[in-house]
N, C-alpha and C positions, 0 to 999 in steps of 0.2 A: 335679220330682224325678227322674223318669225320663230326662229329657234329661241332667241331671247325672250320673247313672250311666252312660249310654251315653258321655258325652264322656269321663270318667275312664277307662272300660274301653277306648275307642278309643285314648286317649293312652297307656295303659299298653301295649297291643299295638303301636303304632307305636315306642315307645321300645324295647321289648324287640326287635323285628325289627331296628331300627337298631343296637342294641348287639351283636346276635349277628352282623350283617353285618360291623360293623367288627372284631369279634374274629376272625371267619373269615379276613378279608383280612389282618389283621396277624400273625396265628399261621401263615400260610402255605397257606392254603387255596385261594388265588387263583392268578393267573399267576405263574411264577417271577420274583422280582424281580431287577432288574440288579445290585443291590449284594451279592448272594449269589454269590460265585464258585464255579464247578463244582469239584468235588473233583479234585485233581491225580492223574493217572495215575502208577502206579509206573514208576521208570526201568527201561529195559531196556538192557543193554550188549551190544555186538558187538565182541569183539576181532578185529583184522586179523591172522590167523595165516597163516604164521609172520610174526615181525617182519621190519621191513624192514632190510636191511643194504645200504649205500650208501658209495661212496667219494667222497672230496672233498679239496680242497686244503687244506693247513693247514701253516704254518711252513715252506714249501718242500719239503714232501714230501707223499706220498699218505697220507691217512688213511682210516680206516673209521669208520662210525657205524651202530650197530645200534639201531632204534627199534621199541619195542613201543607200538602204537597201540590204544586202546579208544574206540569211538564210543558215545555215549549219546544215546537218544531216549526218547520216551514212547509211541510208536505203532509196532507191529510192522511196519505196511506201509512205514514209512520204512526200517527195516533189511532188509527183503525186497528193497527197490530197491537197497540198498548191496551186498547179496550178488549181485544180478543182474549189477551192473556192476562188480564187484570187479576184474577185470583191468585196466579203464580207471583206476579209482581207484588201485590199486597202482603202476600206470605213472606216473600223474602226481604221486603222492607221492614216488617214487623220484627223478624229475627235480627236483621242489621241494627235496628234502632234499640231493640232490646239489649244488644250486647254493649251499648254505650253506657258510660257512667255519668253521673250528674256532673262531675268535674269536666268531662269531655264536652258536654253541651253547654256549659255555662259561659264559656268564652267565645268571642267572635271567630277565633280561629278554629275552635271546636265545631261550630255551626257550619263553616265553610267547608271544613274536612268531611263532616257528615253530609253536606250537600254533594260533594264530589263523590262519595261512596254510593250515595243513592243514584246518582247519574250513572256511574259504572254498573251498579246491579241491574238497572232497567235495561241498558244497553246489552248486558250479558244475557239476560232472559230473553230479549227479543232475538239476538243473534242465534242463541241455541235453538230457536224455534223457526228459523228461517226468515223472519221478518226483517224490514228495513230498519236501520238503526241510527238514522240521521237526527238524533235528538240534539237540540242546540244547547238546551239549559234546563236545570231543575230549580225550582224556587221554592222556598218555604214561605207561605203567606201567612202561617201562624205557627208558634212553637211555644207551648205552655207547659211548664214543668211544675210539679206539686210533690 
């Protein structure tokens, strides 16, 4: 009779311990699970002020384009690197935008292509100077052609 009571008591303790351990692991008490994504950091925006003003060829005459550019990242260190190398970035973007034609920039597809090239150029400048390159997006907040 005493053996039966001990076996029941021991089985109950083992089952309670196993159940508690499983509950602790499944409810997040253990190591972080890989299927739980880290919360996304808020977006931080850096406008390139003043807007770029560049001349380019279009329809046989010289034209001008003014482009307001905003860079978005989620890490302030990335934007600090952009600020440190702003003269090089502005120079390269002016050369890039100056190589465009009126026909390139008049269409939506052309503007999207230009945005992608601006993003690539900024990432290249940062990468060549050993800075962090986690830029998430580049936006044109104004684009005026004349």
